[in-house]
C-alpha positions in Angstrom: 108.3 81.5 83.8 111.5 83.6 84.3 114.7 81.8 85.0 115.1 82.9 88.7 111.7 81.8 89.7 112.1 78.5 88.0 115.5 77.9 89.8 113.8 79.0 93.1 110.7 76.8 92.8 113.0 73.8 91.8 115.2 74.5 94.9 112.2 74.5 97.1 110.7 71.4 95.6 113.8 69.7 96.4 113.7 70.6 100.1 109.9 69.4 100.2 111.1 66.2 98.4 113.8 65.7 101.1 111.0 66.1 103.7 109.0 63.3 102.1 112.0 61.0 101.4 113.4 61.5 104.9 110.1 61.0 106.6 110.3 57.3 107.3 114.0 57.6 108.3 113.3 60.4 110.7 110.2 58.7 112.2 112.2 55.6 112.9 114.8 57.8 114.7 112.1 59.3 116.8 110.7 56.1 117.8 113.9 54.5 118.7 115.4 57.6 120.4 112.7 59.6 121.9 113.3 63.1 123.4 111.9 64.6 126.5 110.2 68.0 126.1 112.6 70.9 126.9 112.2 72.5 130.4 114.0 75.6 129.7 114.0 78.5 127.2 116.6 77.8 124.6 117.8 80.2 121.8 116.3 79.4 118.5 120.0 79.0 117.4 120.2 75.7 119.0 118.2 74.6 116.0 121.1 74.9 113.5 124.5 74.5 115.3 126.4 71.3 114.5 126.2 70.0 118.1 122.4 70.7 118.6 120.4 67.7 119.6 117.9 68.2 116.8 116.2 70.4 114.6 112.9 69.6 116.5 114.4 71.4 119.7 113.4 75.0 118.7 111.6 76.5 121.8 109.3 79.6 121.1 107.2 81.7 123.5 104.3 82.3 121.1 101.7 81.0 123.6 103.3 82.8 126.5 105.1 79.5 127.8 108.0 77.5 126.7 106.9 75.0 123.9 108.5 73.4 121.0 107.6 75.2 117.8 106.2 72.0 116.3 103.6 71.8 119.1 102.1 75.2 118.6 99.0 75.4 116.3 100.0 78.7 114.7 102.4 79.6 111.9 105.7 80.8 113.4 109.1 81.7 112.0 111.8 81.5 114.5 115.2 82.9 113.5 118.4 82.9 115.6 121.0 85.6 115.8 123.4 82.9 114.3 121.1 82.4 111.3 120.7 86.2 111.0 124.5 86.7 111.0 125.4 84.0 108.6 122.6 85.1 106.1 124.0 88.4 106.0 121.1 90.1 107.7 122.4 93.3 109.6 119.0 95.2 109.9 115.6 94.0 110.9 114.7 95.2 107.2 116.4 92.3 105.9 114.6 89.8 108.0 112.2 89.6 105.0 114.8 87.6 103.1 114.4 84.8 105.8 110.8 84.9 106.6 108.1 83.9 104.1 105.2 86.2 103.7 107.0 89.1 105.5 107.7 92.3 103.5 109.5 95.2 105.2 108.6 98.7 104.1 107.9 102.0 105.4 107.9 106.1 105.2 110.9 107.9 106.5 111.4 106.8 110.0 108.1 105.0 110.3 108.5 101.3 109.8 105.4 99.5 108.2 105.9 95.8 107.8 103.6 93.5 106.1 102.6 90.1 107.1 100.6 87.9 104.6 99.5 91.2 103.0 98.3 92.8 106.1 99.9 96.3 106.5 99.2 99.9 106.6 100.1 103.1 104.9 99.1 105.1 107.9 101.7 107.2 109.4 99.7 109.6 111.5 100.5 109.8 115.3 98.0 107.6 117.3 97.6 105.2 114.3 99.2 101.7 115.1 100.6 99.0 112.8 98.4 95.9 112.5 101.5 93.8 113.2 102.5 94.3 116.9 106.1 94.6 117.7 107.5 93.4 121.1 110.9 93.6 122.5 111.5 91.4 125.4 107.6 91.2 125.8 107.2 95.1 125.8 104.8 96.6 123.1 106.4 99.2 120.8 103.9 101.2 119.3 105.9 103.4 117.2 107.8 100.6 115.5 110.7 103.1 114.9 112.7 100.3 116.5 112.4 98.1 113.5 114.7 100.6 111.7 117.3 100.2 114.6 120.5 98.2 114.7 119.9 95.9 117.7 123.4 94.6 118.7 122.2 92.0 121.1 119.5 89.9 119.5 119.0 86.5 120.8 116.2 85.4 118.5 113.3 86.6 116.4 109.8 85.1 116.3 107.4 86.3 113.5 103.8 85.2 114.5 101.5 85.2 111.4 97.8 85.7 111.7 95.7 87.7 114.5 97.2 87.7 118.0 95.3 88.9 121.0 94.0 86.2 123.2 97.6 85.7 124.5 99.3 89.1 124.1 98.9 92.3 125.8 98.0 94.3 122.5 95.8 93.1 119.9 96.8 92.8 116.4 95.1 91.9 113.2 98.1 90.8 110.9 100.6 89.2 113.4 103.2 89.8 115.9 107.0 90.3 115.6 108.8 89.3 118.9 112.4 90.3 119.4 114.1 88.7 122.3 117.5 90.3 123.3 120.2 88.5 125.4 119.6 87.9 128.9 122.0 88.5 131.6 124.1 85.4 133.0 125.8 84.3 136.1 128.6 82.7 133.8 130.8 85.6 132.7 131.0 85.9 128.9 131.4 88.6 126.3 130.9 88.9 122.5 132.6 91.6 120.5 132.0 91.8 116.6 133.7 94.6 114.3 132.7 94.8 110.7 134.5 96.7 108.1 132.6 96.9 105.0 132.8 98.7 101.7 130.1 99.6 99.2 131.5 98.9 95.8 129.9 101.8 94.1 128.3 100.0 91.0 125.2 100.4 89.2 124.7 104.1 90.1 125.7 104.1 93.7 128.9 105.7 95.1 131.6 103.8 96.9 131.8 104.3 100.6 133.1 102.6 103.8 130.9 101.2 106.4 131.9 100.4 110.1 129.6 98.4 112.4 130.6 97.6 116.0 128.5 95.3 118.3 129.4 94.4 121.9 127.8 92.4 124.5 129.2 91.6 128.1 127.5 89.8 131.0 128.5 88.3 134.3 127.7 88.3 138.2 127.5 91.2 140.3 126.7 89.6 143.6 127.3 85.9 143.8 124.4 83.9 142.3 121.8 86.6 143.0 122.5 89.7 140.8 123.8 89.4 137.3 124.1 92.3 134.7 124.6 92.6 131.0 125.3 95.5 128.7 125.3 95.8 125.0 126.3 98.6 122.8 126.5 99.0 118.9 127.7 101.7 116.7 127.2 102.1 112.8 128.5 104.7 110.6 128.9 105.3 106.8 129.1 108.6 104.8 126.5 107.1 102.4 126.5 105.2 99.0 124.1 107.6 97.6 125.2 110.1 94.7 123.7 113.6 95.1 123.1 114.9 91.5 123.1 118.5 92.6 126.6 118.4 94.4 128.2 115.4 92.6 129.2 113.9 95.9 128.5 111.1 98.3 125.4 111.4 100.2 123.5 109.4 102.7 125.1 109.8 105.9 124.1 107.4 108.6 125.4 107.1 112.2 123.4 104.9 114.7 124.3 104.3 118.3 122.5 101.7 120.6 122.9 100.9 124.2 121.1 98.5 126.3 121.5 97.5 130.0 119.8 94.7 132.0 120.1 93.7 135.8 118.9 90.2 136.7 118.0 89.7 140.2 117.1 86.3 141.8 116.4 86.6 145.5 115.1 83.1 145.5 114.6 79.9 143.3 111.1 81.1 142.6 111.4 84.7 141.9 113.3 86.4 139.0 113.4 90.0 138.3 114.8 91.8 135.2 115.2 95.5 135.0 116.4 96.9 131.8 116.9 100.4 130.1 117.9 101.3 126.5 118.8 104.3 124.4 118.9 104.7 120.6 120.3 107.8 118.7 119.9 107.4 114.9 121.1 110.2 112.6 120.3 109.3 108.8 119.4 111.0 105.6 116.3 109.5 104.3 116.1 110.5 100.6 114.6 108.6 98.0 114.7 108.4 94.0 112.2 109.9 91.6 110.2 107.0 89.7 110.1 107.3 86.0 110.8 111.1 86.2 107.4 111.6 88.0 108.4 114.7 90.1 106.9 118.1 89.9 110.1 119.7 89.7 110.6 118.0 86.3 107.9 120.5 84.7 110.2 123.5 85.4 113.3 124.2 83.4 116.5 124.2 85.4 115.4 121.6 88.0 117.8 118.8 89.0 115.6 115.6 89.0 117.5 112.5 89.8 116.3 109.2 88.1 118.8 106.6 88.6 118.9 103.9 91.5 120.7 105.2 94.5 120.9 108.9 93.2 119.1 111.9 94.9 118.9 115.6 95.1 117.1 117.8 97.5 116.9 121.4 98.7 119.0 122.3 101.7 117.0 123.2 104.8 118.6 126.5 105.9 117.7 126.0 109.5 120.1 123.1 109.8 120.9 119.4 108.8 118.6 117.6 106.2 119.4 114.3 108.2 116.5 112.6 110.0 117.0 112.4 113.7 115.4 109.5 115.9 116.1 109.3 119.7 114.4 106.6 121.7 114.8 105.6 125.3 112.9 103.5 127.7 112.9 101.3 130.7 111.3 98.0 131.6 110.7 95.7 134.4 109.8 92.0 134.3 108.9 90.0 137.5 108.4 86.3 137.1 107.1 84.3 140.2 107.1 80.4 140.1 104.4 78.9 142.1 103.0 75.3 142.5 100.0 76.4 140.2 101.9 78.0 137.5 104.0 81.2 136.8 102.9 84.8 137.3 104.6 87.7 135.2 104.5 91.2 135.6 105.6 93.4 132.5 106.1 97.0 133.1 107.2 99.2 130.1 108.0 102.9 129.4 109.1 104.1 125.9 109.7 107.6 124.7 110.3 108.5 121.2 111.2 111.7 119.4 111.5 111.6 115.5 112.4 114.6 113.5 112.3 114.7 109.5 113.6 118.0 108.5 114.2 119.4 105.0 112.5 116.5 103.2 112.0 117.2 99.7 108.8 115.3 98.6 109.3 116.0 95.2 112.8 114.7 95.7 114.7 116.9 93.5 116.4 120.5 93.4 113.5 122.5 92.2 113.3 126.1 91.0 111.9 129.0 92.9 108.7 129.2 91.0 108.0 125.6 91.5 108.2 126.2 95.2 106.3 129.4 95.1 103.5 127.5 93.1 103.6 124.9 95.8 104.2 122.1 93.3 107.5 121.4 94.8 107.0 120.7 98.4 109.6 120.8 101.3 108.3 119.1 104.4 109.3 119.4 107.9 107.6 116.6 110.1 108.2 115.9 113.8 106.7 113.2 116.1 106.8 113.0 119.9 105.4 109.9 121.5 105.4 108.5 125.1 104.1 104.9 126.0 103.2 103.4 129.4 102.2 99.7 129.6 101.4 97.2 132.4 100.6 93.7 132.0 100.0 90.9 134.2 100.0 87.4 132.9 99.5 84.0 134.4 100.5 80.6 132.8 99.3 77.7 134.8 100.8 74.2 135.1 98.9 71.3 133.8 95.9 70.4 135.8 95.2 66.9 134.5 94.1 67.5 130.8 93.6 71.3 131.5 96.2 74.3 131.4 95.4 77.9 130.7 97.0 81.5 130.2 95.1 84.6 131.5 96.2 88.2 131.6 95.3 91.9 132.3 96.7 94.7 130.2 96.8 98.5 130.5 98.4 100.8 127.9 98.6 104.7 127.7 100.1 106.5 124.8 100.3 110.4 124.4 102.0 112.1 121.6 101.9 115.0 118.9 103.0 115.7 115.4 103.8 118.8 113.7 104.2 119.3 109.9 105.5 122.4 108.1 106.1 123.1 104.4 108.6 125.2 102.2 111.1 125.5 105.0 113.6 125.8 102.0 112.1 129.5 101.6 112.7 130.4 105.1 116.1 132.2 104.0 114.2 134.2 101.5 111.2 135.4 103.4 111.6 134.2 107.1 108.5 136.0 108.1 106.4 133.9 105.6 108.0 130.5 105.5 107.7 127.7 106.6 104.2 127.4 106.7 102.5 125.2 109.4 100.0 122.7 107.9 99.6 120.3 110.7 99.6 120.2 114.4 97.9 117.3 116.2 98.0 115.6 119.5 96.4 112.4 120.6 95.9 110.2 123.7 95.2 106.6 123.5 94.3 104.4 126.7 93.6 100.8 126.4 92.2 98.2 129.0 92.2 94.5 128.0 91.6 91.0 129.7 92.4 88.0 127.9 92.4 84.3 128.5 93.2 80.9 126.7 92.6 77.3 128.1 94.1 74.2 126.5 92.5 70.9 126.9 94.4 67.7 126.1 91.6 65.4 125.6 93.9 62.5 124.5 97.5 61.9 124.0 96.9 63.0 120.4 94.1 65.4 120.5 94.3 68.9 121.8 91.8 71.8 121.7 92.4 75.5 122.5 89.9 78.2 123.2 90.6 81.8 123.9 88.8 85.1 124.2 89.8 88.8 124.5 88.0 91.9 125.6 89.3 95.3 124.7 88.1 98.7 125.9 90.0 101.7 124.2 89.1 105.3 124.7 90.8 107.8 122.3 91.0 111.5 122.8 92.5 113.6 119.9 92.6 117.2 118.8 93.8 119.0 115.7 95.5 122.3 116.5 96.3 123.2 112.9 93.7 123.2 111.3 91.5 123.7 114.4 89.2 121.1 115.6 87.3 120.4 118.9 88.6 117.7 121.1 87.2 114.4 119.5 86.7 111.4 121.7 85.7 108.1 120.7 85.6 104.6 122.6 86.1 101.3 120.6 85.2 98.0 122.3 85.9 94.5 121.0 85.4 90.9 122.0 87.6 88.6 119.8 87.9 84.9 120.1 90.4 82.2 118.9 89.8 78.4 118.6 92.2 75.7 117.7 92.5 72.0 117.3 95.5 70.1 116.9 95.9 66.3 116.2 99.2 64.5 116.6 99.4 61.8 114.1 102.9 60.5 115.3 105.3 62.0 117.8 106.9 64.0 114.7 103.9 64.9 112.6 100.9 66.8 113.6 98.0 68.8 111.8 96.0 71.7 113.2 93.2 74.2 112.4 92.8 77.7 113.9 90.0 80.3 113.6 90.7 83.6 115.2 89.4 87.3 114.9 91.9 90.2 114.8 90.9 93.8 115.8 92.6 97.2 115.1 91.3 100.2 116.8 89.5 103.1 114.9 90.4 106.7 114.7 88.5 109.7 115.9 89.1 111.7 112.7 91.2 114.5 114.5 94.2 113.9 112.0 91.9 113.6 109.1 91.7 117.3 108.2 91.7 116.9 104.6 88.6 114.3 104.4 85.2 115.2 103.1 83.6 115.9 105.5 86.5 117.3 107.4 87.6 115.3 110.5 85.9 112.2 109.3 86.4 109.2 111.7 87.6 105.8 110.6 86.0 102.5 111.9 88.0 99.7 113.4 89.5 97.0 111.3 88.6 93.4 111.7 90.0 90.1 110.3 88.3 86.9 110.3 91.2 84.3 109.9 91.0 80.7 108.9 94.1 78.6 109.0 95.0 74.9 108.7 98.5 73.5 108.7 100.8 70.6 109.0 104.0 70.5 111.2 106.8 67.6 111.0 109.8 67.8 113.2 112.5 65.4 113.9 116.2 65.7 114.7 117.0 65.6 111.0 114.3 67.6 109.3 111.5 70.0 109.9 108.7 71.1 107.9 105.8 73.7 108.7 103.1 74.3 106.1 99.9 76.3 106.3 97.1 77.5 104.3 95.3 80.8 105.4 92.2 82.5 104.4 91.4 86.1 105.6 88.0 88.0 105.6 89.4 91.5 106.2 86.7 94.1 107.0 87.1 97.9 107.1 90.8 98.1 106.2 92.1 101.6 106.8 93.8 103.3 104.0 95.7 106.5 103.7 96.3 108.8 100.8 99.1 111.6 101.1 98.4 114.7 99.2 101.5 116.4 100.0 100.0 118.7 102.5 97.8 116.4 104.4 96.8 112.8 104.8 93.3 111.3 104.2 92.3 108.0 106.0 89.3 106.0 104.6 87.9 102.7 105.2 87.7 100.1 102.5 85.0 97.5 101.7 85.8 93.8 102.3 89.3 92.7 101.4 90.1 88.9 100.5 93.4 87.4 101.1 94.3 83.6 101.0 97.4 81.7 100.3 99.8 79.1 101.5 103.4 79.3 103.2 105.7 77.0 104.5 109.3 76.7 105.9 111.7 73.8 106.1 115.1 72.8 107.4 117.2 69.9 106.8 120.6 68.3 108.2 121.9 67.0 105.0 125.1 66.1 107.0 126.4 66.8 110.4 128.0 70.2 109.4 125.6 71.0 106.5 122.2 72.5 106.9 119.6 73.8 104.5 116.7 76.1 105.4 114.1 77.2 103.0 111.0 79.3 103.0 108.3 80.3 100.4 104.9 82.2 100.6 102.4 81.9 97.8 99.6 84.6 98.1 97.5 84.2 94.8 94.6 86.5 96.0 95.0 89.8 98.1 92.5 92.2 96.8 89.9 94.8 97.6 86.4 93.3 97.0 84.9 96.6 97.1 86.6 100.0 97.2 84.9 102.2 94.6 86.2 105.5 96.2 89.9 104.7 96.5 92.0 108.0 96.3 95.6 108.4 95.2 97.7 110.5 92.8 97.6 110.3 89.2 100.3 110.9 86.6 98.4 113.7 85.2 100.1 117.1 85.8 98.4 120.2 86.5 98.7 122.0 83.2 100.5 125.3 82.7 103.2 126.9 80.4 106.4 127.3 82.4 107.8 129.7 79.7 105.2 132.3 80.1 105.2 134.4 83.3 103.4 134.1 85.6 103.3 130.5 84.3 99.6 130.6 83.7 99.1 129.4 87.3 97.2 131.1 90.1 99.6 131.6 93.2 99.9 128.3 95.2 98.1 126.4 92.4 100.5 123.5 92.4 101.1 123.8 88.8 103.3 121.0 87.4 102.2 118.8 90.4 100.2 115.7 89.9 96.3 115.7 90.1 94.5 113.6 92.6 92.3 110.8 91.3 89.4 109.0 92.7 88.9 105.6 91.3 87.3 102.1 91.7 90.0 99.9 93.2 87.8 97.0 93.7 89.6 93.9 92.3 93.1 95.6 92.7 95.9 93.8 94.5 97.0 95.1 97.8 100.2 97.0 98.0 103.4 95.5 99.6 102.0 92.1 98.8 104.1 90.1 96.3 102.4 87.0 95.0 105.3 84.7 95.6 108.4 85.0 97.8 111.0 82.4 98.6 114.4 81.9 100.2 116.9 79.2 100.6 120.1 79.2 103.0 122.7 76.7 102.8 125.1 76.5 106.0 128.2 74.6 106.4 129.9 74.5 109.9 132.2 71.9 111.3 133.2 74.2 114.2 136.2 75.6 112.6 135.3 76.5 109.1 131.9 77.9 108.4 130.3 79.0 105.0 126.7 80.3 104.3 124.8 81.3 101.3 121.4 82.9 100.9 119.2 83.4 97.9 115.9 85.4 98.1 113.3 85.8 95.5 110.4 88.0 95.3 107.8 88.4 92.6 106.7 91.9 91.6 105.4 94.3 94.2 104.1 97.8 94.1 104.3 100.2 96.9 101.2 102.6 96.3 97.5 102.1 95.9 97.6 103.1 92.1 100.3 100.6 91.2 102.7 103.3 89.8 105.6 102.6 92.1 106.1 99.2 90.9 109.1 96.8 91.7 109.5 94.0 89.2 110.5 90.5 90.3 114.0 90.3 91.7 116.6 88.0 93.2 119.2 88.8 95.8 122.1 87.0 97.3 124.2 87.1 100.4 127.3 85.0 101.4 129.8 84.7 104.3 132.8 82.4 104.9 134.7 82.3 108.2 137.3 80.6 110.3 137.3 80.0 114.1 140.2 79.6 116.2 140.4 79.6 119.9 137.6 82.2 121.1 138.0 84.3 117.7 136.4 84.0 114.2 137.6 86.1 111.2 135.2 86.3 108.1 134.5 87.9 104.8 131.2 88.6 103.6 129.4 89.9 100.6 125.7 91.4 100.7 123.5 92.0 97.8 126.3 90.1 95.7 124.7 90.8 92.4 124.1 94.6 93.2 120.3 94.3 92.6 118.6 97.7 92.7 115.2 97.1 94.1 112.6 99.1 96.0 111.9 98.7 99.7 109.5 101.6 100.1 107.5 104.2 98.3 105.6 107.5 98.6 103.0 109.1 96.2 101.8 112.6 96.6 101.0 115.6 94.4 104.7 116.5 94.5 105.9 113.1 92.9 106.4 109.4 93.0 109.4 108.4 95.1 111.0 105.1 95.9 113.7 104.0 98.5 116.3 101.4 97.3 117.8 98.7 99.4 121.6 99.0 100.0 123.8 98.1 97.1 126.6 95.6 97.1 128.7 95.6 100.0 131.8 93.4 100.7 133.7 93.4 103.9 135.8 91.7 106.7 134.4 90.8 110.1 136.2 90.0 113.4 134.6 88.4 116.4 135.9 87.5 119.7 134.0 85.6 122.5 135.0 84.4 125.9 
């Protein structure tokens, strides 16, 4: 066993020992000082502040009502904005360092998180992630928001396992709920300025980084109308080194705005209107893995191979940076009645993403390489519009009975366009670029869901829920042409839970649920055999058993899960098109836990771990991917012994038996530990995160060995201000966070290198 893994296991074992050793003390405290259930939604940050009543006061909305986390028979990781800040987390990508079993990855502007091994490689429009994303209760299908900087996060809840009987959109793997700060009738503001510096070690270039976040809120009309406004700005010229120019690269500029209006016409009615705008401008380039680029077969090509190094052809039509703009509106209406609370959630999201000038071979190739279609320069654009409406009713307790019921409507329309060889447009504008894909889709979903809770005794609770989903799809491929393809996918998915409270602090539970992800019509499957072959819906049969322990001094949440995963949808990218197929059965099981302990009044330890020993295809005999075998030719002999457009120097596709192979993006073991000291004036925090090896493509060629990362912050507060210093990726570890395999090459994107900086915060 390597030293980092041994150290991490010992640290987590220490936390578990603390839980057992402190159990009797904590139970006595709970018995002598009983705490009433909370009556209002609290930020998860209350759990770690020195003056908080106790760690058992974390309030979550996982079951669409305010509950203590320890009372919910689900596996939930709740992380506050304060925890995120002190752990050095600046983007949602880095949440994987704090949440066990959660891995963040993606392709370009498409975010593709994995929860307990459930993820997707699908990037075509109309295909959704099996892990649903909600911002303030509004579903976000494109998940591009996961790559954004959100300046006003209140807290994040990651729900593990199938979700559907309580949420508007069904999900097979889990749900990510982001809650932003709400308007307040008490005037207050929060301003943060970070000035950072990438130190330029290990292959990266040195570069400044500026991040500004602001939030203001207060009343507009007495105690009837309040408003809030948040904004964020991030800029860096980039820490990448361009091997072709010898200069810094990787420009990033992100701007975010969000405004909310809170209207309370009476004590029983609350209306929240919101709007947001996001503008991201970012170079998304990767590094060639082990020299496996089509360009490397051609003399004179510039092929980067070191971490944080890049090279690419310039798009003659403009910038090579990816452009992402999003805007949207929402309206949430809550009406409190004697029988319960009725909530209406209305959402509108509009996304435009453009990936111009992307060199899939990630190199500066040669003209013969491009003319042979071995080196591929890809232009890709996505447009997506979503409308959703949900009505949700959460009852009060009618004796032993309470329930949640809802209706949901969702409508999304969009289109994608792909072109290749845009780098040749300056040479032969009449012939290049070549359109290879034009696709449009329309998805409509109608759902009804409900869940009832019966508290049979003071200790025993059972829960039963059911969801019906009716989802028509209507898609069409314009290039290459297809007829309008229509399919409707229906599902009926249940959930059943039982919870037993052994003591007021200790409970056990078991849950069975089924998750459903819609199928595809096949209109985007233009390279399949036969062409335009549909993909069947996914289903997960989930079994989970867990234990929860929570007192004012310590919390422990542990669960064992077993997934029977049917018809998993897998995607292969050829470089010119994508192919989606269904796998045979997939088996996933493992254990995860998180724990927190107040070691002393100012000192808190938080630890997480996930162990997934099995995450494999049981039957996937016709898996497809890219091999490392090149299409042979002699580059020294014109015309290179290659038919025009023959792809010589590129990598041959391979069809193989993946049965027994491990799923991509699923490390066997992950763990993290955060130690925080905060006495009200001085604060310090350190976070260590460990991941065992993980690969990012189905063939396992883009493989990231086991790694450890570390972040640290130190701060001093006076009056209403705080000044702090921070260091992120202290050890400057170069590790993959995403990958892409195709006929043009094997590419990987690295997490940011070491950054040190100064932060200034002012609150009033």
